[in-house]
C-alpha positions in Angstrom: 0.0 0.0 0.0 2.9 2.4 0.7 4.0 2.2 -2.9 0.9 4.0 -4.0 0.8 6.4 -1.0 4.4 7.1 0.0 5.4 8.8 3.2 6.3 12.4 2.8 7.1 13.0 6.5 8.9 10.0 8.0 9.2 11.5 11.5 5.5 11.7 12.0 4.5 9.0 9.3 2.4 11.4 7.2 1.5 10.0 3.8 1.5 12.0 0.6 -2.3 11.7 0.4 -2.6 13.4 3.8 -0.4 16.3 2.6 -2.4 16.6 -0.6 -5.6 16.7 1.3 -4.3 19.5 3.5 -3.3 21.4 0.4 -6.6 20.9 -1.2 -8.3 22.0 2.0 -6.5 25.4 1.9 -3.0 24.9 3.2 -0.8 27.1 1.1 2.5 27.1 3.0 4.7 24.8 5.0 3.4 26.1 8.2 -0.3 25.7 7.2 0.4 22.1 6.0 1.9 21.5 9.4 -1.2 22.8 11.1 -3.4 20.6 9.0 -1.5 17.3 9.2 1.7 17.9 11.2 3.9 17.1 8.2 7.1 19.1 8.3 7.0 19.9 12.0 9.6 17.4 13.1 13.1 17.3 11.7 12.2 19.4 8.6 13.8 17.0 6.1 10.5 16.8 4.3 10.2 20.5 3.6 11.4 20.2 0.0 8.9 17.4 -1.0 6.1 19.4 0.7 7.2 22.6 -1.2 7.2 20.5 -4.5 3.6 19.4 -3.7 2.6 23.0 -3.0 4.1 24.2 -6.2 2.4 21.4 -8.3 -0.9 22.3 -6.7 -0.4 26.0 -7.4 0.4 25.3 -11.0 -2.7 23.1 -11.4 -4.9 25.8 -9.8 -3.4 28.5 -12.0 -4.1 26.4 -15.1 -7.6 25.6 -13.9 -8.4 29.2 -13.4 -6.9 30.2 -16.8 -8.6 27.5 -18.8 -12.2 28.8 -18.5 -11.2 32.2 -19.8 -9.7 30.7 -22.9 -12.7 28.4 -23.4 -15.4 31.0 -22.9 -15.6 31.5 -26.7 -16.9 28.0 -27.1 -20.2 29.1 -25.5 -20.7 31.3 -28.5 -21.4 28.2 -30.5 -24.1 26.9 -28.1 -26.8 28.9 -30.0 -25.9 27.0 -33.2 -27.0 23.7 -31.8 -30.6 23.0 -31.0 -31.8 21.0 -27.9 -31.9 17.7 -29.8 -28.2 18.0 -30.6 -28.6 18.8 -34.2 -27.6 22.0 -36.1 -30.0 24.9 -36.3 -31.4 25.6 -39.7 -31.6 29.3 -39.2 -28.7 31.6 -38.5 -28.5 33.2 -35.1 -29.3 36.9 -34.6 -26.5 39.2 -35.7 -25.1 36.7 -38.2 -24.0 38.0 -41.6 -26.4 35.4 -43.2 -30.0 36.6 -43.0 
């Protein structure tokens, strides 16, 4: 089981899944991760792996928040498809085809 969920903090036996849960719950620093799950509060040798998990999560969140902005234009095409999933026969208002 430990192969799938390795220990991040060996001093306090905190698994990676516990650290990730703390980060997803709002922990955004080493100190806050320590408050959530106690990882990093012992000998501090796990600070670098915790920082890496924090960086990875921050990158994913940044990408997640950027993606909808770049995909908003797709909603412009929603009007071209009717409720049954087929294409509309008439052009939408404002179209150059009237």
